[in-house]
C-alpha positions as CSV (number, residue, x, y, z in Angstrom):
1,M,0.0,0.0,0.0
2,D,1.4,3.4,-0.8
3,E,1.9,6.1,1.8
4,R,-0.9,8.3,0.5
5,R,-3.4,5.5,1.0
6,K,-2.1,4.7,4.5
7,T,-2.3,8.3,5.5
8,R,-5.9,8.5,4.3
9,I,-6.9,5.4,6.2
10,S,-5.1,6.6,9.3
11,R,-6.9,10.0,9.2
12,Y,-10.2,8.3,8.7
13,L,-9.7,5.9,11.6
14,S,-8.6,8.8,13.8
15,K,-11.6,10.8,13.0
16,H,-14.1,7.9,13.7
17,L,-12.3,6.2,16.6
18,R,-11.4,9.4,18.4
19,H,-14.1,12.0,17.5
20,Q,-17.0,10.8,15.6
21,P,-17.8,7.0,16.0
22,E,-21.5,7.7,15.7
23,A,-21.0,9.0,12.1
24,L,-20.3,5.4,11.2
25,G,-23.0,4.0,13.5
26,L,-20.3,2.8,15.9
27,T,-20.4,2.8,19.7
28,L,-17.2,2.6,21.5
29,A,-17.2,-0.1,24.2
30,P,-15.4,0.4,27.5
31,G,-11.7,0.8,26.8
32,G,-12.6,2.6,23.6
33,W,-12.8,-0.7,21.7
34,V,-14.8,-1.5,18.6
35,G,-14.9,-4.8,16.7
36,V,-12.7,-5.0,13.7
37,A,-15.3,-6.7,11.6
38,E,-17.9,-4.1,12.7
39,L,-15.5,-1.3,11.8
40,L,-14.6,-2.7,8.3
41,A,-18.3,-3.2,7.5
42,A,-19.2,0.4,8.7
43,C,-16.4,2.0,6.6
44,G,-17.6,0.0,3.6
45,R,-21.2,1.2,4.0
46,A,-19.8,4.8,4.3
47,Q,-18.1,4.4,0.9
48,F,-14.6,4.3,2.3
49,P,-13.8,0.5,2.1
50,F,-10.4,-0.9,3.1
51,T,-9.2,-4.5,3.8
52,R,-8.2,-6.2,7.0
53,A,-4.7,-6.4,5.5
54,E,-4.6,-2.6,4.9
55,L,-5.9,-2.1,8.5
56,D,-3.1,-4.3,9.8
57,E,-0.5,-2.4,7.9
58,V,-1.8,1.0,9.1
59,V,-1.8,-0.1,12.7
60,A,1.7,-1.7,12.5
61,T,3.4,1.1,10.7
62,N,1.7,4.2,12.0
63,E,4.6,6.4,13.1
64,K,2.7,7.7,16.2
65,Q,1.3,4.3,17.0
66,R,-2.2,5.9,17.3
67,F,-4.1,2.5,17.2
68,S,-4.0,-0.8,19.0
69,F,-5.6,-4.2,18.5
70,D,-6.7,-6.2,21.5
71,E,-4.7,-9.4,22.4
72,V,-6.5,-11.6,20.0
73,G,-6.8,-9.0,17.2
74,E,-10.6,-8.9,17.1
75,R,-11.0,-5.3,18.5
76,I,-9.3,-2.1,17.7
77,R,-9.1,1.3,19.5
78,A,-7.4,4.7,19.3
79,N,-4.8,4.8,22.0
80,Q,-5.6,8.4,23.1
81,G,-6.7,11.8,21.8
82,H,-10.5,11.3,22.1
83,S,-12.8,14.2,22.2
84,V,-15.8,11.8,22.9
85,E,-16.3,10.6,26.3
86,V,-14.6,7.1,26.7
87,D,-13.0,5.2,29.6
88,L,-9.8,3.9,28.2
89,Q,-9.4,1.7,31.3
90,L,-5.9,2.7,32.0
91,E,-4.9,2.4,35.6
92,P,-2.8,5.3,37.2
93,V,0.9,4.5,37.4
94,A,4.0,6.1,38.9
95,P,5.5,8.3,36.2
96,P,9.1,9.2,35.4
97,A,10.3,12.1,37.5
98,V,10.0,14.6,34.6
99,L,7.7,14.7,31.6
100,F,7.3,17.3,28.8
101,H,4.5,19.2,27.0
102,G,4.9,21.1,23.8
103,T,2.6,23.9,22.8
104,G,2.7,27.0,20.4
105,H,4.4,30.2,21.4
106,G,0.9,32.0,21.4
107,S,-0.3,29.7,24.2
108,A,2.7,29.7,26.4
109,E,1.8,32.7,28.7
110,A,-1.6,31.3,29.4
111,V,-0.1,27.9,30.2
112,E,2.2,29.5,32.7
113,R,-0.7,31.3,34.4
114,E,-3.4,28.6,34.2
115,G,-1.5,25.3,33.8
116,L,-2.5,22.7,31.2
117,R,-6.2,21.9,30.7
118,R,-7.8,19.2,28.6
119,M,-9.7,21.6,26.4
120,S,-11.7,19.6,23.9
121,R,-9.9,16.4,24.6
122,Q,-10.3,14.0,27.5
123,H,-6.7,14.3,28.7
124,V,-3.6,16.5,28.6
125,H,-0.9,14.7,26.7
126,L,2.6,14.6,28.0
127,S,5.7,13.1,26.5
128,A,8.7,11.3,28.0
129,D,11.2,13.4,25.9
130,I,11.8,16.9,24.7
131,S,12.1,16.0,21.0
132,T,8.5,14.7,20.9
133,A,7.3,17.8,22.8
134,V,9.1,20.0,20.2
135,R,7.3,18.2,17.3
136,V,3.9,18.5,19.1
137,G,4.4,22.1,19.8
138,A,5.5,22.8,16.2
139,R,2.0,21.9,15.1
140,H,0.8,25.0,16.7
141,G,3.5,27.5,15.4
142,R,6.8,28.2,17.1
143,P,7.2,25.5,19.7
144,V,7.6,26.1,23.4
145,V,8.3,23.2,25.7
146,F,7.4,22.9,29.3
147,R,9.0,20.6,31.8
148,V,6.4,18.8,34.0
149,D,7.2,17.8,37.5
150,A,5.5,14.5,37.1
151,A,6.9,13.0,40.4
152,G,5.7,16.1,42.3
153,M,2.2,15.7,40.7
154,H,2.1,12.0,41.6
155,A,3.2,12.6,45.1
156,V,0.3,14.9,45.8
157,G,-2.3,12.6,44.2
158,H,-2.7,13.8,40.6
159,P,-3.2,10.5,38.6
160,L,-1.1,10.0,35.5
161,R,-1.7,7.1,33.0
162,C,0.4,5.9,30.1
163,S,-1.4,4.9,26.9
164,D,-0.3,1.9,24.8
165,N,1.8,4.1,22.6
166,G,3.8,5.7,25.5
167,V,1.8,9.0,25.7
168,W,1.3,10.1,29.3
169,L,-2.2,11.3,30.1
170,A,-3.3,13.7,32.9
171,E,-6.6,15.2,33.7
172,E,-4.8,18.5,34.2
173,V,-1.4,20.0,35.1
174,P,-1.5,22.8,37.6
175,A,0.9,25.7,36.8
176,A,2.9,24.9,40.0
177,F,4.2,21.8,38.3
178,L,5.3,23.5,35.1
179,A,8.6,25.2,34.1
180,R,9.1,26.7,30.7
181,L,12.4,25.6,29.0
182,T,14.5,27.8,26.9
183,E,12.7,29.9,24.2
184,N,14.4,27.6,21.6
185,P,13.6,24.1,22.9
186,D,16.2,22.7,20.5
187,E,18.8,24.2,22.9
188,R,18.6,21.0,25.0
189,Q,19.4,21.3,28.7
190,T,21.2,18.1,29.6
191,E,19.9,18.1,33.1
192,E,16.3,17.9,31.6
193,S,17.0,14.9,29.6
């Protein structure tokens, strides 16, 4: 399958498994799961057919590992990023001492004042490394990266969860647990790594 087709299928899956399952007549089960056969049939009815082999390839090769199959390969879900209400059934776990969040320069002052909020998503997304946070922030203009005191959050009872693809999820990050890194996040601070 060519890259263009993979990208189209991945975007279609993201739209319907994260934001609009009802548009295909799907209902997300607890954990965000939907049957693979049900998904393929619904996509075909919506005039966007693809095969199980194409689905397998999209899930296996997606750079951001946005999707997962269950242990027997009969159900699929988006790993995170939902705007629809869904319980991903991820248990809180002890995080690394430091996590990172990337945003656009235009939002940085508000983040410093108010902390990180979910906005239209179910969770605030945090990364384990600066380079991922830079890439995420660059989607919103000139990137700004915040260092998150994840150990401090955990110590006072803020639950953190880790999705199947390694994205850390929080309900919020109060401003007290944030520190803005250098204006140019590519000027990596070794003690932050």
